[in-house]
TIMI-823576 format. One record per residue (C-alpha): chain; x, y, z. Coordinates in pm, whole numbers. Example, Ala and Ser with C-alpha at 12.3 -4.5 7.8 and 13.67 -1.06 7.14 Angstrom:
TIMI-823576
<site c="A" xx="1230" yy="-450" zz="780"/>
<site c="A" xx="1367" yy="-106" zz="714"/>
***
This chain:
TIMI-823576
<site c="A" xx="-11366" yy="-9959" zz="5876"/>
<site c="A" xx="-11239" yy="-10285" zz="5727"/>
<site c="A" xx="-10886" yy="-10396" zz="5645"/>
<site c="A" xx="-10980" yy="-10353" zz="5278"/>
<site c="A" xx="-11074" yy="-9989" zz="5339"/>
<site c="A" xx="-10746" yy="-9927" zz="5520"/>
<site c="A" xx="-10540" yy="-10085" zz="5240"/>
<site c="A" xx="-10732" yy="-9907" zz="4966"/>
<site c="A" xx="-10701" yy="-9574" zz="5146"/>
<site c="A" xx="-10331" yy="-9629" zz="5212"/>
<site c="A" xx="-10266" yy="-9724" zz="4852"/>
<site c="A" xx="-10460" yy="-9423" zz="4724"/>
<site c="A" xx="-10265" yy="-9190" zz="4954"/>
<site c="A" xx="-9937" yy="-9348" zz="4845"/>
<site c="A" xx="-10023" yy="-9296" zz="4477"/>
<site c="A" xx="-10102" yy="-8928" zz="4539"/>
<site c="A" xx="-9775" yy="-8896" zz="4730"/>
<site c="A" xx="-9587" yy="-9064" zz="4445"/>
<site c="A" xx="-9744" yy="-8818" zz="4202"/>
<site c="A" xx="-9645" yy="-8518" zz="4411"/>
<site c="A" xx="-9297" yy="-8628" zz="4518"/>
<site c="A" xx="-9163" yy="-8807" zz="4211"/>
<site c="A" xx="-9305" yy="-8601" zz="3925"/>
<site c="A" xx="-9012" yy="-8481" zz="3719"/>
<site c="A" xx="-9021" yy="-8113" zz="3633"/>
<site c="A" xx="-8881" yy="-7987" zz="3305"/>
<site c="A" xx="-8543" yy="-7900" zz="3459"/>
<site c="A" xx="-8499" yy="-8241" zz="3623"/>
<site c="A" xx="-8482" yy="-8452" zz="3311"/>
<site c="A" xx="-8626" yy="-8513" zz="2968"/>
<site c="A" xx="-9004" yy="-8538" zz="3008"/>
<site c="A" xx="-9170" yy="-8752" zz="2737"/>
<site c="A" xx="-9506" yy="-8822" zz="2896"/>
<site c="A" xx="-9723" yy="-8794" zz="2585"/>
<site c="A" xx="-10019" yy="-8698" zz="2804"/>
<site c="A" xx="-10028" yy="-9049" zz="2952"/>
<site c="A" xx="-10046" yy="-8923" zz="3309"/>
<site c="A" xx="-10349" yy="-8710" zz="3224"/>
<site c="A" xx="-10517" yy="-9016" zz="3073"/>
<site c="A" xx="-10417" yy="-9268" zz="3338"/>
<site c="A" xx="-10545" yy="-9091" zz="3650"/>
<site c="A" xx="-10900" yy="-9016" zz="3529"/>
<site c="A" xx="-10934" yy="-9367" zz="3384"/>
<site c="A" xx="-10822" yy="-9526" zz="3711"/>
<site c="A" xx="-11050" yy="-9305" zz="3920"/>
<site c="A" xx="-11353" yy="-9362" zz="3696"/>
<site c="A" xx="-11299" yy="-9738" zz="3667"/>
<site c="A" xx="-11251" yy="-9791" zz="4040"/>
<site c="A" xx="-11547" yy="-9570" zz="4126"/>
<site c="A" xx="-11779" yy="-9741" zz="3880"/>
<site c="A" xx="-11667" yy="-10087" zz="3989"/>
<site c="A" xx="-11728" yy="-9997" zz="4353"/>
<site c="A" xx="-12078" yy="-9882" zz="4261"/>
<site c="A" xx="-12140" yy="-10204" zz="4065"/>
<site c="A" xx="-12020" yy="-10412" zz="4360"/>
<site c="A" xx="-12254" yy="-10227" zz="4596"/>
<site c="A" xx="-12564" yy="-10229" zz="4374"/>
<site c="A" xx="-12547" yy="-10538" zz="4154"/>
<site c="A" xx="-12575" yy="-10910" zz="4234"/>
<site c="A" xx="-12259" yy="-11094" zz="4334"/>
<site c="A" xx="-12189" yy="-11315" zz="4034"/>
<site c="A" xx="-11829" yy="-11430" zz="4093"/>
<site c="A" xx="-11855" yy="-11779" zz="4245"/>
<site c="A" xx="-12200" yy="-11693" zz="4374"/>
<site c="A" xx="-12062" yy="-11411" zz="4585"/>
<site c="A" xx="-11858" yy="-11650" zz="4798"/>
<site c="A" xx="-11700" yy="-11473" zz="5094"/>
<site c="A" xx="-11359" yy="-11627" zz="5023"/>
<site c="A" xx="-11341" yy="-11416" zz="4704"/>
<site c="A" xx="-11305" yy="-11103" zz="4917"/>
<site c="A" xx="-11033" yy="-11271" zz="5124"/>
<site c="A" xx="-10853" yy="-11370" zz="4803"/>
<site c="A" xx="-10886" yy="-11013" zz="4675"/>
<site c="A" xx="-10720" yy="-10887" zz="4993"/>
<site c="A" xx="-10420" yy="-11116" zz="4943"/>
<site c="A" xx="-10404" yy="-11025" zz="4575"/>
<site c="A" xx="-10412" yy="-10656" zz="4669"/>
<site c="A" xx="-10120" yy="-10707" zz="4910"/>
<site c="A" xx="-9926" yy="-10892" zz="4639"/>
<site c="A" xx="-9986" yy="-10606" zz="4394"/>
<site c="A" xx="-9873" yy="-10349" zz="4650"/>
<site c="A" xx="-9560" yy="-10551" zz="4721"/>
<site c="A" xx="-9474" yy="-10579" zz="4351"/>
<site c="A" xx="-9539" yy="-10209" zz="4285"/>
<site c="A" xx="-9346" yy="-10081" zz="4584"/>
<site c="A" xx="-9054" yy="-10318" zz="4525"/>
<site c="A" xx="-9024" yy="-10187" zz="4169"/>
<site c="A" xx="-9043" yy="-9824" zz="4282"/>
<site c="A" xx="-8784" yy="-9874" zz="4556"/>
<site c="A" xx="-8555" yy="-10059" zz="4313"/>
<site c="A" xx="-8568" yy="-9766" zz="4068"/>
<site c="A" xx="-8505" yy="-9517" zz="4348"/>
<site c="A" xx="-8439" yy="-9166" zz="4213"/>
<site c="A" xx="-8492" yy="-9290" zz="3856"/>
<site c="A" xx="-8863" yy="-9345" zz="3926"/>
<site c="A" xx="-9093" yy="-9062" zz="3825"/>
<site c="A" xx="-9471" yy="-9033" zz="3812"/>
<site c="A" xx="-9450" yy="-8893" zz="3462"/>
<site c="A" xx="-9246" yy="-9048" zz="3185"/>
<site c="A" xx="-8909" yy="-8881" zz="3222"/>
<site c="A" xx="-8549" yy="-8977" zz="3172"/>
<site c="A" xx="-8311" yy="-8824" zz="3424"/>
<site c="A" xx="-7949" yy="-8744" zz="3363"/>
<site c="A" xx="-7724" yy="-9034" zz="3469"/>
<site c="A" xx="-8020" yy="-9276" zz="3462"/>
<site c="A" xx="-7941" yy="-9631" zz="3351"/>
<site c="A" xx="-8153" yy="-9920" zz="3228"/>
<site c="A" xx="-8259" yy="-10111" zz="3540"/>
<site c="A" xx="-8205" yy="-10486" zz="3493"/>
<site c="A" xx="-8194" yy="-10613" zz="3851"/>
<site c="A" xx="-8457" yy="-10740" zz="4092"/>
<site c="A" xx="-8804" yy="-10764" zz="3939"/>
<site c="A" xx="-8666" yy="-10591" zz="3629"/>
<site c="A" xx="-8484" yy="-10914" zz="3542"/>
<site c="A" xx="-8827" yy="-11071" zz="3492"/>
<site c="A" xx="-9032" yy="-10790" zz="3333"/>
<site c="A" xx="-8964" yy="-10440" zz="3201"/>
<site c="A" xx="-9252" yy="-10273" zz="3387"/>
<site c="A" xx="-9303" yy="-10441" zz="3724"/>
<site c="A" xx="-9463" yy="-10133" zz="3881"/>
<site c="A" xx="-9738" yy="-10156" zz="3617"/>
<site c="A" xx="-9766" yy="-10530" zz="3677"/>
<site c="A" xx="-9825" yy="-10444" zz="4044"/>
<site c="A" xx="-10091" yy="-10190" zz="3946"/>
<site c="A" xx="-10272" yy="-10445" zz="3729"/>
<site c="A" xx="-10269" yy="-10694" zz="4017"/>
<site c="A" xx="-10415" yy="-10421" zz="4241"/>
<site c="A" xx="-10685" yy="-10348" zz="3982"/>
<site c="A" xx="-10767" yy="-10720" zz="3953"/>
<site c="A" xx="-10795" yy="-10738" zz="4332"/>
<site c="A" xx="-11028" yy="-10439" zz="4336"/>
<site c="A" xx="-11243" yy="-10595" zz="4066"/>
<site c="A" xx="-11257" yy="-10927" zz="4251"/>
<site c="A" xx="-11351" yy="-10743" zz="4566"/>
<site c="A" xx="-11679" yy="-10641" zz="4396"/>
<site c="A" xx="-11763" yy="-11012" zz="4358"/>
<site c="A" xx="-11924" yy="-10921" zz="4027"/>
<site c="A" xx="-11791" yy="-11010" zz="3680"/>
<site c="A" xx="-11899" yy="-10674" zz="3539"/>
<site c="A" xx="-11722" yy="-10499" zz="3828"/>
<site c="A" xx="-11406" yy="-10695" zz="3752"/>
<site c="A" xx="-11422" yy="-10609" zz="3381"/>
<site c="A" xx="-11503" yy="-10245" zz="3459"/>
<site c="A" xx="-11177" yy="-10213" zz="3649"/>
<site c="A" xx="-10949" yy="-10427" zz="3434"/>
<site c="A" xx="-11040" yy="-10332" zz="3077"/>
<site c="A" xx="-11005" yy="-9951" zz="3080"/>
<site c="A" xx="-10708" yy="-9946" zz="3318"/>
<site c="A" xx="-10524" yy="-10209" zz="3112"/>
<site c="A" xx="-10582" yy="-10008" zz="2794"/>
<site c="A" xx="-10458" yy="-9690" zz="2963"/>
<site c="A" xx="-10152" yy="-9870" zz="3103"/>
<site c="A" xx="-10072" yy="-10020" zz="2763"/>
<site c="A" xx="-10072" yy="-9669" zz="2617"/>
<site c="A" xx="-9849" yy="-9553" zz="2903"/>
<site c="A" xx="-9610" yy="-9845" zz="2841"/>
<site c="A" xx="-9597" yy="-9758" zz="2470"/>
<site c="A" xx="-9503" yy="-9398" zz="2555"/>
<site c="A" xx="-9248" yy="-9508" zz="2814"/>
<site c="A" xx="-9082" yy="-9765" zz="2591"/>
<site c="A" xx="-9047" yy="-9510" zz="2311"/>
<site c="A" xx="-8876" yy="-9269" zz="2555"/>
<site c="A" xx="-8650" yy="-9541" zz="2695"/>
<site c="A" xx="-8559" yy="-9658" zz="2344"/>
<site c="A" xx="-8465" yy="-9304" zz="2242"/>
<site c="A" xx="-8262" yy="-9251" zz="2560"/>
<site c="A" xx="-8080" yy="-9584" zz="2576"/>
<site c="A" xx="-8080" yy="-9708" zz="2216"/>
<site c="A" xx="-7936" yy="-10053" zz="2152"/>
<site c="A" xx="-7906" yy="-10134" zz="2521"/>
<site c="A" xx="-8282" yy="-10094" zz="2570"/>
<site c="A" xx="-8361" yy="-10279" zz="2247"/>
<site c="A" xx="-8154" yy="-10575" zz="2370"/>
<site c="A" xx="-8314" yy="-10560" zz="2716"/>
<site c="A" xx="-8658" yy="-10558" zz="2548"/>
<site c="A" xx="-8563" yy="-10861" zz="2343"/>
<site c="A" xx="-8485" yy="-11072" zz="2650"/>
<site c="A" xx="-8761" yy="-10956" zz="2888"/>
<site c="A" xx="-9138" yy="-10934" zz="2861"/>
<site c="A" xx="-9334" yy="-10619" zz="2942"/>
<site c="A" xx="-9568" yy="-10725" zz="3224"/>
<site c="A" xx="-9591" yy="-11101" zz="3274"/>
<site c="A" xx="-9273" yy="-11312" zz="3282"/>
<site c="A" xx="-9249" yy="-11540" zz="2977"/>
<site c="A" xx="-9593" yy="-11433" zz="2844"/>
<site c="A" xx="-9627" yy="-11062" zz="2767"/>
***
């Protein structure tokens, strides 16, 4: 078993745990998920599975399959995990696996949330990029990034609508001064 396998397995287990532990039930807050959770999980599973298959069966086309690409993917994966977990810890009890607004929740504007509105999704996209790079195949990279990015953009749309309804002008102003996923860009 490689370090990659350990990290991937640990991340997968942590995501399942997040889903089980932080999912807001109807009585715990206003759930406005719009089915995004039911879209996101199958898309992630299918994209990662297909990319893994591509990486195992197709030629290594990223930089000629250079070994350093896998090392870079490992560091990128760790960076994504760090970003995601920092965002989740910062939100604390306000974080939920489904889109839900809890009573007494406030707009988070500290830590990574000063830079972007959705740092946990930024972390996920970095993890997906790392997984795609790990295949050392351009098609493997695209197979992970394209569908997961589309699914996350839908999720962000649903979440921002719920946050706007819950926090009104405060969230509109926060949205005006921060980008969604990449500081200063998007």
